[in-house]
N, C-alpha and C positions, 0 to 999 in steps of 0.2 A: 432421442432426447428432443423435447420440444423447447421452444423459446422461453416459456415460463419456467420450466425446470432449470434451464441453463441460467436464467437471470437469478433465480432463487439461490443457486449454488454460488454465483459470482457475488451476490450481495453478502453471503456468509463469508466469503473470502475477504471482501472489503472490510467487513466488521472486524475480522481477525487482524488485518493490517492496521486498522485504527487502534486496536488494543496494543499492538506492538509499538506503535508510534507513541502512545501515551506512556508506556513503560520506558521508552527511550527518553522521553521528556523528563520523567521522574529521575532517571539515572543522570541525565545532564544537569538537573538541578543540584545534584550532589557533587558535581565536579568543580574544580577550581575555575576561576574566571578565564584563564587562558585556554583550557581544554573546552570549556563551555562555548567560548567564542568560535571554536573550530567546528563543533558538532551542531550548533543551533541552525546555521544556514542550511546544512544538509537535511536536518529534520524538517525544516520549512519546505524545502524542495520536494522531499518525499511526501509531505502532507498534500502539496499541490497536485502531485501525480495521483495520489489516492482519490482526491476530489474529482479529478478528471476521469478516472476509471469509474467512479461511482456515477457520475453524470452520464457517461457513455452507456452504462448498464441500464440506467433509468430511461434513457432515450430508446434503447432497444426494446425495453419492456413496454413502454408507452406506445411506440410506433408499431411494434409487432409485425414487421414485414413478412411477406410470404417466403421470400428468399433471403434469409438472414445469415447465410453461411459466410459472406464476405465480412460482415460485422463480427461474427463469431471468431473468425480467423484473426481479425485485427485485435479483438479483445484478448484472445488466448495469448497472442504474442506479447501484448502490452502487459497482461497480468503476469506472465512468466518473467518479464524483465523487471517490473516493479517489485514483484515478490522476491526475486533474487536480491535486489538492492536492499530491501528492508531487512531481509534475513541476514545478509552480510553485515549491515551496519548494526543490527541488534546484537549479533554475536560479537562484533568488534567492541561495542560499548560495554557489553557484559564482561568481556575479558579485561578491558581497561579498568572497570570498576573493581575487579578482583585484585588488580595490581595496586590500586590506591587504597 
């Protein structure tokens, strides 16, 4: 896999995360004020992490270093962590919405 293919795949993943975050925001809008106050800071934190990931992918794409394996390893770890956080919170919010 070359760096351009990798970046293309990571951009698609970032786009998917952004869509999940938008769905989380819509769900949060329907919550009561107490529940909303609990989830909005978390959504904001996740949004910041997604922006950081997006910036890192763009940096890799623009710089296109000959040895990009250290950056790839860093991004893979970061993407795994943030992806798990977003999926967990999305599922948690979906189950909360079903309860209310």
